[in-house]
N, C-alpha and C positions, 0 to 999 in steps of 0.2 A: 483184797488188794492184789494187784498183779505186777510183776516185775518191779517191785519197790514203789509203785505208785501209791499215793494216798488219796482218799476220797474227801472232797470238800464241796459242800452243797450238792452232793449227789453226782458230781462230775469228776472223772479222774484228772489228775494234774500231771504235769511232766516233771515234778520235783522228786528228788531222791528221798528215800525214807528218812524220817526225822533222826533216827539213830546214825545213819550215814552222814547226814549233814552235820550233826554235832561232832562226830568223830573227825570229819574233815577239818572243821574250824579249830577244834582243840589241838589236833595234830599239827596243823599249820602254825598255830601260836607257839607250841612247844619247839617245833623245828626252827622257826625264825629266831626265837630267843637263843636256842643252842648255837645256831650259826653266828649270830651277832656276838655272843660271848666268846666263841671259839676264835673268830677273826680278831676281836679285841685282845684276847689273851696272847695271840701270836705276836703281838707287838710289845708285850710286857717282858721284863727280865725274868729269866728262869730262876726259880727259887724264891721269888718275892712272895710275901704274905698275901698281897692282893691277887696275884696270879693264882696261887694255890686255892684261895677262897673261891674265885670265879671259875676255876677249872673244876672244882667240886660241884658247883652248880651246873656247869656245862655237861659234866658226866651224868649228873642226875637227870638233866633234861634229855640227854641222849638215850639213857636207859628207859626213861618214860616213853620216849618216842618209839623205842623198840617194842615195848609192851603194847602200846596203842596200835602199832601196825600189825602185830601178831593177832590182835583182836579184830582189827579192821579188815584184813584180807578175807578171812572166812565169813565175816558179817556181810561184806560186799558180795561174795559169791552166793551167799544164802538169799540176800534181799534183792539182788540183781540191780538193774538200772531202769529208770522210767523210760517210757516211750517218748520220742520226740514229737513236739507239736508240728514242727517242720524240720525234717531231717536235713543235716548239712550234706554237701556232696561227699561221695565215698572217699575221695582223696583227703578231705578234712577229717573224716572219721578215722581214717588210717593214721594220719599224722597225730591226732589226739590219742589214739590207742598206743602208738609208739612212745609218745611223750609221757603218758601216764605210766606205762610199763617201766620206762626209765626212772621216773620219780619213785615208783614203788621199789624198784631195785635199790636205789640209793637210800630210801628210807630204812631198808634192812642192812645194806652194806655199811653205811656210816656208823651206826651204833655198834655193830659187830666189830668193825675195824678199830673203833675207839676202845672197845672193851679189850680186844686182843692186844692192842698197843700197850694199854696200861697193865693188864694182867701179866703179859709176858715179860714186862720190865719190872715186875714185882711191886707195882703200885696198887693201892686199894681202889676199889670202885664203890664209893659210898653213895647212898641214895638219900639226899637231903638230910644228912646227919642222923637218920633214923636207923639205918642198918647198912652193912656192906654186902655187895653182891659176892657170891662165892667165887673164889679164884680157882678156875679149873685148868689153868695153864701152868706148865713148868716154866721157870725163868728161862727166857731165850731172848736176850737183848737184840741180836741181829734180826730176829723175826719182828720184835717190837718196833725197831727202827723202820723196817720195810713196810709194815702195816701202818706206821705213823705217816709215811710218805703217801701211801694209798689214801689214808684218811684226809691228809692235807689237800691233795689234788682232787679228791672226791668232793671236798667242800666247795672248791671253785666250780667244778662241774655242776654240783647241786645248785649253787647260786645262779649259774647260767641257765639251767633248766627251769628253775623257779621264775626267773625273769622272763623266759620265753612263755611259760605257763601264764603269768600275769599279763603279758602283752597279748596273748591269744584271747584271754578273757576280755580285755579292754577292746580288742578288735571286734569280737563278737557283740559286745555291748554297744559300742558307739559307731561302728562302721556297718556291721551286718544287721544290727538291731534285732537279734534273735533272743531266745530265752535261755542261752547257755548259762549265764550267771544266775538267773532265777531258779534254775534247777538245783542249785546248791545253797540257796538262801532259805 
């Protein structure tokens, strides 16, 4: 196999390696669930039992996303990317590279800012009621509030970038009629 390509009936395909495809879809599901819960919880009253329960799930999903991305980045570097059947124009490749880089940055920034927000405000970061992540932060409420703001606005940016990402996939699929989506299926 070369550059993450897989062999099917003796011919190389332009699909990403199965491990990368699986990581993509699992990460996407975890992140979408975390965003949905986070946005929903933003409208719940602070201190309510429902909000606390859902925030524990939100934090668990966020830390799961962080673990997934920490595994995914080196896996992506090791496995590479498949060759294009028909390469898009350079400007589209550059736009895709910038968009993906921004998404990867947010996939790291969002869970880390969420962790620092909770930890610096003295709140626990449990993982699905199985264990608590170690708190390596001294209590620093101003830092927690500042990173909470970064986390909040980062979520809006993340939603915008994900929307742009999905729009680009649809454009490639229904307008360009190329194999962009097939590469990740």
